C-alpha positions in Angstrom: 25.8 -24.5 31.0 27.0 -21.5 28.9 26.6 -21.1 25.4 29.5 -20.5 23.0 28.6 -17.5 20.6 31.0 -17.7 17.6 31.5 -14.4 15.8 29.3 -14.2 12.3 30.4 -10.3 11.9 32.3 -8.2 14.1 31.3 -4.6 15.5 33.4 -2.9 13.0 31.5 -4.8 10.1 28.2 -3.8 11.2 28.7 -0.6 12.2 30.1 -0.6 8.5 27.2 -2.0 6.9 24.8 0.4 8.9 27.1 3.0 8.0 26.3 2.2 4.5 22.8 1.7 4.4 22.4 5.3 6.3 23.9 6.6 3.2 22.0 4.3 1.2 18.7 5.5 2.5 19.7 9.3 2.6 20.6 9.3 -1.4 17.2 8.1 -2.1 15.1 10.0 0.3 17.2 13.6 -0.5 14.7 16.5 0.7 12.3 14.2 2.0 11.4 13.3 5.4 11.3 9.3 6.9 8.7 7.9 9.1 10.8 5.0 10.4 8.9 2.0 12.4 10.8 0.2 14.4 9.7 -3.4 14.8 10.1 -4.5 18.7 12.1 -5.7 20.9 14.2 -6.6 18.2 15.3 -3.7 16.1 15.8 -1.3 18.6 20.2 -1.4 18.5 19.7 -1.5 14.7 16.9 1.3 14.6 18.6 3.6 16.6 22.3 3.4 15.0 20.3 3.2 11.7 18.8 6.3 12.4 21.6 8.6 13.3 23.5 7.6 10.3 20.3 9.1 7.6 21.1 12.6 7.0 17.2 13.3 6.8 14.9 14.3 9.2 13.7 10.9 11.1 10.7 10.4 13.1 10.9 7.6 15.2 7.9 5.2 15.5 7.4 1.8 17.0 5.5 -1.4 16.7 5.6 -4.7 18.6 4.1 -7.9 16.6 3.6 -11.6 18.2 2.9 -14.8 15.8 0.8 -17.4 17.2 1.6 -21.3 16.5 3.6 -24.1 17.8 7.5 -24.7 17.7 7.2 -27.3 14.1 4.1 -25.2 12.5 3.5 -21.2 12.4 -0.4 -20.5 12.1 0.1 -17.5 10.2 -2.0 -15.9 12.6 0.1 -12.2 13.6 -0.9 -9.9 16.7 -0.3 -6.0 16.9 0.3 -6.0 20.4 2.0 -2.6 20.1 0.7 -0.2 17.4 1.8 3.5 15.6 0.9 6.4 17.8 0.2 8.6 14.4 -0.9 8.0 11.2 1.5 7.0 8.6 -0.9 8.4 5.7 0.8 10.3 2.8 4.3 9.7 4.4 7.9 8.0 3.6 7.7 5.0 5.8 10.7 2.5 6.6 9.9 -0.1 8.5 13.5 -1.2 10.2 13.6 -5.0 11.2 16.1 -7.2 12.7 16.0 -10.1 10.6 13.7 -11.4 8.0 13.0 -15.2 8.6 10.1 -16.9 7.4 9.1 -14.2 6.3 5.1 -14.1 7.8 4.8 -11.8 10.1 6.8 -8.9 7.8 4.7 -10.2 4.8 1.4 -9.5 7.1 2.4 -5.9 8.7 3.3 -4.6 5.5 0.0 -5.3 4.1 -1.3 -4.0 7.0 1.0 -0.7 6.8 0.5 -1.3 2.9 -3.1 -0.2 4.0 -3.0 2.6 5.8 -2.0 4.9 2.9 1.8 5.8 3.2 3.6 7.7 0.1 5.8 4.9 0.0 6.6 2.0 2.4 10.3 0.3 2.2 11.7 -2.1 4.3 15.2 -2.4 5.7 16.5 -5.6 7.6 19.8 -5.8 9.4 19.6 -9.6 8.4 18.1 -11.3 5.7 17.5 -15.5 6.0 16.2 -16.1 2.7 16.6 -20.2 3.2 14.0 -20.3 5.4 11.6 -18.2 3.4 7.8 -19.2 3.1 6.2 -16.2 2.3 7.5 -13.0 0.1 8.9 -10.0 1.2 10.7 -7.6 -0.5 13.5 -6.1 1.4 14.9 -2.5 -0.4 17.8 -2.3 1.9 19.5 -5.4 3.3 22.6 -5.5 5.9 23.5 -9.1 5.4 22.5 -12.6 4.1 23.4 -15.1 6.3 22.5 -18.8 6.2 20.3 -20.9 8.3 22.0 -20.4 11.8 20.7 -19.5 15.2 22.1 -15.7 15.8 22.0 -13.1 18.5 23.7 -9.9 19.4 22.4 -6.5 18.3 19.4 -6.8 19.3 18.5 -10.6 18.3 18.2 -12.8 21.6 18.3 -16.2 22.7 16.0 -16.5 25.5 15.9 -12.7 25.9 20.0 -13.3 26.4 22.7 -11.1 24.3 20.5 -8.7 22.9 23.5 -6.5 24.0 26.2 -8.2 22.2 27.9 -5.5 19.6 28.4 -8.0 16.9 26.7 -11.1 15.4 27.0 -14.3 16.7 26.5 -17.7 15.9 24.5 -19.4 19.0 26.3 -23.0 19.6 24.7 -24.5 22.8 27.0 -26.1 24.7 26.2 -30.3 25.7 
């Protein structure tokens, strides 16, 4: 059976928000270079579009993390599956993530990256789902604050499907 996807934010709304975020980041880092760290897989679409809208030199890096636990309870253990190619000491680092949910993985990752000595460390998330937050995470640049819904599109998936949708949608499984 097919899933029904209800549009939460249209392609136009998402593009407008990314443009706003790009302008905000450009202003804050005026005259500096940025090392943007895209968290794979979900943030790839967002990070590429955001990078195009930042009017500064941007070095693009990638990381992939996984957390282990069962479906009802997270173990809190995070594994870095793909690490950075280069050191970030002394660099202005911008972590780009698709969604901040519980915050566990991002809290862990920010601690690790902070220990690597960047000049600055900021977090940009396309979506923030604060109702599920269990770890304290400061998001410096937020696209949209959303309710506790299961969303797909613009890099977010449901069983590896729907990442390619050009909008953010809520999955409504057909029964």
